[in-house]
C-alpha positions as CSV (number, residue, x, y, z in Angstrom):
1,M,0.0,0.0,0.0
2,F,2.9,2.4,0.8
3,F,4.5,1.9,-2.6
4,E,1.3,2.2,-4.4
5,K,0.5,5.5,-2.7
6,I,3.8,7.2,-3.4
7,L,3.9,5.8,-7.0
8,H,0.6,7.6,-7.7
9,D,1.7,10.8,-5.9
10,P,4.6,12.3,-7.8
11,L,5.4,14.9,-5.1
12,Q,5.9,12.3,-2.4
13,L,7.8,10.1,-4.8
14,Y,10.3,12.9,-5.6
15,L,10.6,13.8,-1.9
16,Y,11.3,10.3,-0.9
17,I,13.9,10.0,-3.7
18,A,15.6,13.2,-2.5
19,F,15.4,12.0,1.1
20,V,17.1,8.7,0.3
21,A,19.7,10.5,-1.9
22,F,20.7,12.9,0.9
23,F,20.8,10.0,3.4
24,I,23.3,8.3,1.1
25,V,25.3,11.5,0.9
26,Q,25.4,11.6,4.6
27,M,26.5,8.0,4.9
28,I,29.3,8.7,2.4
29,Y,30.6,11.5,4.5
30,Y,30.4,9.6,7.8
31,W,31.5,6.1,6.8
32,G,33.5,7.0,3.6
33,I,35.4,10.1,4.9
34,F,35.1,10.7,8.6
35,S,35.6,7.1,9.5
36,L,39.1,7.4,8.0
37,F,40.1,9.5,11.0
38,A,37.7,8.2,13.6
39,F,38.9,4.6,13.3
40,L,42.5,5.4,12.5
41,K,44.9,3.6,14.8
42,N,47.6,5.6,16.5
43,K,50.6,5.5,14.2
44,N,52.5,8.2,15.9
45,A,53.8,5.8,18.5
46,N,55.5,3.8,15.8
47,Q,57.1,6.8,14.1
48,S,60.8,7.1,13.8
49,E,62.6,8.5,16.8
50,E,64.9,10.6,14.6
51,V,65.3,14.0,16.1
52,L,65.1,16.9,13.6
53,P,66.0,20.4,14.6
54,V,62.8,22.6,14.8
55,S,62.1,26.3,14.7
56,V,59.0,27.3,16.6
57,V,57.6,30.6,15.3
58,V,55.3,32.8,17.3
59,C,54.0,36.2,16.2
60,A,52.8,38.7,18.8
61,R,51.3,42.2,19.0
62,N,50.4,43.5,22.5
63,E,50.4,40.0,23.9
64,F,52.3,40.6,27.1
65,Y,50.1,38.5,29.4
66,N,49.7,35.6,27.0
67,L,53.5,35.5,26.3
68,E,54.2,35.7,30.0
69,K,51.9,32.7,30.6
70,N,52.6,30.6,27.5
71,L,56.1,31.3,26.2
72,P,58.0,29.6,29.0
73,K,56.0,26.4,28.3
74,I,57.3,26.5,24.8
75,L,60.8,27.3,25.7
76,E,60.9,24.5,28.3
77,Q,59.8,21.7,25.9
78,D,61.5,18.3,26.4
79,Y,63.3,18.3,23.1
80,P,67.0,18.5,22.4
81,D,67.3,20.7,19.4
82,F,65.0,23.6,18.8
83,E,64.8,27.4,18.8
84,V,61.8,29.7,19.5
85,V,61.5,32.7,17.1
86,V,59.1,35.4,18.5
87,V,58.2,38.3,16.2
88,N,57.2,41.3,18.2
89,D,55.0,43.2,15.7
90,Q,54.6,46.9,16.7
91,S,53.6,46.1,20.3
92,E,52.7,49.1,22.5
93,D,52.6,47.2,25.8
94,D,55.5,45.7,27.8
95,T,56.0,42.8,25.3
96,A,59.5,44.0,24.3
97,E,60.7,44.2,28.0
98,L,59.3,40.8,28.7
99,L,61.0,39.2,25.7
100,M,64.3,40.8,26.7
101,D,64.0,39.4,30.2
102,L,63.1,35.9,28.9
103,S,66.0,36.0,26.4
104,R,68.5,36.3,29.3
105,K,67.1,33.2,30.8
106,Y,66.4,31.1,27.7
107,K,69.2,31.0,25.1
108,R,66.9,29.3,22.6
109,L,64.8,32.5,22.3
110,K,65.3,34.6,19.2
111,I,63.5,38.0,19.0
112,I,62.5,39.7,15.8
113,T,61.1,43.3,16.1
114,V,58.9,45.0,13.6
115,Q,58.9,48.7,14.3
116,K,56.4,49.9,11.8
117,N,54.2,48.6,9.0
118,L,56.2,49.0,5.8
119,N,54.6,46.3,3.6
120,N,51.5,45.5,1.6
121,F,50.6,42.4,3.5
122,S,47.4,42.4,5.5
123,G,47.1,40.9,9.0
124,K,50.1,39.1,10.5
125,K,51.5,37.6,7.3
126,F,54.4,40.0,7.1
127,S,55.6,39.3,10.6
128,L,55.0,35.6,10.2
129,S,57.1,35.7,6.9
130,L,59.9,37.4,8.8
131,G,59.8,34.8,11.5
132,I,59.9,31.9,9.0
133,K,62.7,33.5,7.0
134,S,64.7,34.1,10.2
135,A,64.3,30.5,11.3
136,Q,67.5,28.6,11.5
137,H,65.9,25.1,10.8
138,D,63.9,23.7,8.0
139,V,61.1,22.3,10.1
140,V,59.0,25.2,11.2
141,L,56.3,24.8,13.9
142,L,53.7,27.5,14.2
143,T,51.5,28.5,17.1
144,D,49.9,31.7,18.5
145,A,50.8,33.8,21.5
146,D,47.6,32.9,23.2
147,C,48.2,29.1,22.8
148,E,50.1,26.8,25.2
149,P,51.3,23.2,24.5
150,V,49.3,20.7,26.6
151,S,52.5,18.7,27.2
152,S,56.3,19.1,27.2
153,L,56.3,16.6,24.3
154,W,54.5,18.9,21.8
155,I,57.5,19.6,19.6
156,K,58.6,15.9,19.7
157,N,55.2,14.7,18.5
158,M,54.6,17.4,15.8
159,Q,58.0,16.8,14.2
160,M,57.8,13.0,14.0
161,P,56.2,12.8,10.5
162,F,59.1,14.9,9.0
163,S,61.3,11.8,9.4
164,N,59.8,10.9,6.0
165,P,61.5,13.2,3.5
166,R,58.3,13.4,1.5
167,T,56.4,15.1,4.3
168,K,56.2,18.8,3.9
169,I,53.2,19.8,6.0
170,V,51.9,18.4,9.3
171,L,48.4,19.3,10.6
172,G,47.9,19.4,14.4
173,Y,44.9,20.1,16.7
174,G,44.4,23.4,18.4
175,A,41.8,22.9,21.2
176,Y,40.0,25.5,23.3
177,E,39.8,25.4,27.1
178,R,36.7,23.8,28.5
179,R,34.5,26.1,30.5
180,K,30.9,26.3,31.6
181,G,28.2,27.6,29.4
182,L,26.6,27.1,26.0
183,L,28.9,29.5,24.1
184,N,32.0,27.5,25.2
185,S,30.4,24.2,24.2
186,L,29.5,25.6,20.7
187,I,33.1,27.0,20.3
188,R,34.6,23.6,21.2
189,F,32.1,21.7,19.1
190,D,32.8,23.9,16.1
191,T,36.5,23.5,16.6
192,F,36.1,19.7,16.8
193,T,34.0,19.4,13.7
194,I,36.4,21.5,11.7
195,A,39.3,19.3,12.8
196,L,37.3,16.2,12.0
197,Q,36.9,17.5,8.5
198,Y,40.5,18.6,7.8
199,F,42.0,15.5,9.4
200,S,39.6,13.1,7.6
201,L,40.0,14.8,4.2
202,A,43.8,14.7,4.6
203,R,43.5,11.0,5.2
204,A,41.3,10.8,2.1
205,G,44.1,12.4,0.1
206,L,42.3,15.8,-0.1
207,P,44.1,18.0,2.5
208,Y,42.6,21.5,2.4
209,M,43.4,23.4,5.6
210,G,45.2,23.6,8.9
211,V,45.1,25.9,11.9
212,G,47.8,28.3,12.8
213,R,47.5,27.4,16.4
214,N,49.2,24.1,15.7
215,L,50.7,23.7,12.2
216,A,54.1,22.7,10.9
217,Y,55.7,22.7,7.5
218,R,59.1,22.9,5.9
219,R,60.7,26.3,5.5
220,S,62.0,25.2,2.1
221,L,58.3,24.6,1.0
222,F,57.4,28.1,2.2
223,L,60.3,29.7,0.3
224,E,59.8,27.7,-2.9
225,N,56.2,28.8,-3.1
226,K,56.9,32.4,-2.2
227,G,55.1,32.2,1.1
228,F,51.9,34.2,1.3
229,V,52.3,36.2,-1.9
230,S,49.4,34.5,-3.7
231,H,46.9,35.8,-1.0
232,Y,48.9,38.7,0.6
233,E,45.9,41.1,0.4
234,I,43.7,39.0,2.7
235,S,44.2,39.5,6.4
236,S,43.5,35.9,7.4
237,G,44.6,32.8,5.6
238,D,48.2,32.6,6.8
239,D,47.3,29.0,7.8
240,D,44.4,27.5,5.8
241,L,45.1,29.2,2.5
242,F,48.8,28.3,2.6
243,V,47.8,24.7,3.3
244,N,45.1,24.8,0.6
245,S,47.6,26.0,-2.0
246,N,50.5,23.7,-1.1
247,A,49.2,20.5,0.5
248,T,48.9,17.3,-1.5
249,R,48.0,13.7,-0.9
250,K,51.7,12.7,-0.6
251,N,53.3,15.7,1.2
252,T,50.8,16.1,4.1
253,S,50.5,14.2,7.4
254,I,48.4,14.6,10.5
255,V,49.3,14.4,14.2
256,Y,46.5,14.1,16.7
257,T,47.8,12.4,19.9
258,G,46.9,14.3,23.1
259,E,50.5,15.3,23.7
260,S,50.6,17.1,20.4
261,H,47.7,19.5,21.1
262,T,47.8,23.2,21.9
263,L,45.2,24.9,24.1
264,S,43.8,28.4,23.6
265,Q,41.5,30.6,25.6
266,P,38.0,30.7,24.0
267,K,36.1,33.8,23.3
268,L,33.9,34.8,26.3
269,K,31.5,37.0,24.4
270,F,29.2,35.9,21.6
271,N,29.9,39.0,19.5
272,D,33.7,38.4,19.7
273,W,33.2,34.9,18.5
274,V,30.9,36.0,15.6
275,F,33.6,38.5,14.6
276,Q,36.2,35.7,14.7
277,K,34.0,33.5,12.6
278,K,33.4,36.2,10.0
279,R,37.1,36.7,9.7
280,H,37.7,33.0,9.1
281,F,34.9,32.9,6.5
282,T,36.7,35.4,4.3
283,T,39.2,32.8,3.2
284,G,36.7,30.0,2.1
285,K,36.0,31.5,-1.3
286,Y,39.7,31.1,-2.2
287,Y,39.8,27.3,-1.6
288,K,40.1,24.9,-4.4
289,F,36.8,24.1,-6.1
290,V,36.6,20.5,-4.9
291,H,37.1,21.6,-1.3
292,K,34.4,24.2,-1.6
293,V,32.0,21.6,-2.9
294,L,32.8,19.1,-0.2
295,L,32.5,21.7,2.6
296,V,29.1,23.1,1.3
297,L,27.6,19.8,0.5
298,L,27.9,18.4,4.0
299,P,25.8,21.1,5.9
300,F,23.4,21.4,2.9
301,S,22.7,17.6,2.8
302,T,22.4,17.5,6.6
303,L,19.8,20.4,6.7
304,T,17.9,19.1,3.7
305,F,17.7,15.6,5.2
306,Y,16.3,16.9,8.4
307,L,13.8,19.1,6.6
308,L,12.6,16.3,4.3
309,A,12.1,14.0,7.3
310,V,9.7,16.5,8.8
311,I,7.9,17.3,5.5
312,L,7.4,13.6,4.6
313,T,6.0,12.9,8.1
314,L,3.6,15.8,7.9
315,L,2.4,15.0,4.4
316,N,1.3,11.5,5.4
317,I,1.0,11.0,9.1
318,K,0.7,7.2,9.0
319,T,2.4,4.5,11.0
320,Y,4.4,3.2,8.0
321,T,5.6,6.6,7.1
322,I,6.8,7.4,10.6
323,V,8.5,4.0,10.7
324,I,10.3,4.4,7.4
325,V,11.4,8.0,8.0
326,S,12.4,7.3,11.6
327,S,14.5,4.3,10.5
328,F,16.6,6.4,8.2
329,F,16.8,9.2,10.8
330,I,18.0,6.8,13.5
331,V,20.6,5.2,11.2
332,R,21.9,8.6,10.3
333,V,22.1,10.0,13.9
334,T,23.6,6.7,15.2
335,S,26.3,6.8,12.5
336,Q,27.1,10.4,13.5
337,L,27.3,9.5,17.2
338,I,29.5,6.5,16.6
339,I,32.0,8.5,14.4
340,F,31.9,11.6,16.8
341,K,32.5,9.4,19.8
342,K,35.6,7.8,18.3
343,A,36.9,11.1,17.1
344,M,36.2,12.9,20.3
345,L,38.2,10.3,22.2
346,K,41.1,10.8,19.9
347,L,41.0,14.6,20.3
348,K,40.3,14.5,24.1
349,E,37.1,16.5,23.7
350,K,34.7,15.9,26.6
351,K,31.1,16.9,27.5
352,L,30.1,17.4,23.8
353,F,29.0,13.9,22.7
354,L,25.4,13.6,23.9
355,L,24.4,17.0,22.5
356,S,26.2,16.6,19.2
357,P,23.0,16.4,17.0
358,F,21.6,19.5,18.7
359,F,24.9,21.5,18.4
360,E,25.1,20.4,14.7
361,V,21.8,22.0,13.8
362,I,22.6,25.2,15.7
363,M,26.0,25.5,14.0
364,I,24.5,25.0,10.5
365,F,22.0,27.9,11.1
366,F,24.7,30.0,12.8
367,N,27.2,29.6,10.0
368,V,24.5,30.4,7.3
369,L,23.4,33.6,9.2
370,T,27.0,34.6,9.8
371,K,27.9,34.3,6.2
372,L,24.8,36.1,5.0
373,T,25.6,39.0,7.4
374,N,29.2,39.1,6.4
375,T,28.6,41.8,3.8
376,G,32.1,41.6,2.2
377,K,33.5,44.5,4.1
378,K,37.2,44.0,4.4
379,I,38.3,42.8,7.8
380,N,41.9,43.9,8.2
381,T,42.6,43.2,11.8
382,W,46.0,41.8,12.8
383,K,44.4,38.8,14.5
């Protein structure tokens, strides 16, 4: 009776076809792509113990308190051969004095000072370029002044993949501190889902981005590709656009063990987070076409699947309709929870799992509204 009814009702037939099609798309994402990371066995423990010299590069503008808190944790890493290059970009606070004091205690610290803006680069790209070009070693590990390594083995873990000469880029995880409140949960969930995407797509041979809070690449790669020249006019993108332009299936690795993470302070006000998101959205249109399609299709198929489930149920409120729609819905949500649970355990993210479907819907609408209200006005802040 069910099949007879939908065959004689073209509208319902097309809606069911679309419903099943988007369900299949979702399954491809979760079991075809995200599972590549979620079920990945920890390979880092089996990596070569070869020690490669590393240059950690940090850019700072008016970051006295963050540097005072976080820089010693970088300088005191349990690693035999590394330097820390800090670029002090036109700071007006006591950053310069702090760095001088630290340089007397830590011989690994190298200070680069930018007195005034004499370049055409937007944001921190000029200072970051100076830091990378001033680095002594080929392996360059990047983080921000407001980030701290979660362990003393951060450098050791992030440099391991470079024992393979083909590796040019290493993607790490930059987490946010867990606090109380819905805003903090949304920030951490957003950070987790973005990481799940870029780790999984890298595993699928389609690396498309990394985060400057925890990212490493070879200095030689940076110089060979003229650094940020291809997108110098954009204030953001010193991390994701560089990776998008230069990462390939063969030259990119991921590191996700807990000891390799960095930790940052999350935004405390909703408006501050919205501004941060708008700034990040300015780079997406410069991604490669295949990456843009993959990133748009996921939320679109998710939202459409949910909407079709509601529409089909309301069009024909019968037991068999509810059973069929609910079955697809349960399989979809169960698949998501399984993948999210495995990935959250890998990335040490807690107190997000049970509300994941709820957070997902919120973030889809939030991202759409944020993009729509991002009028294209140039955001040219340093951070």
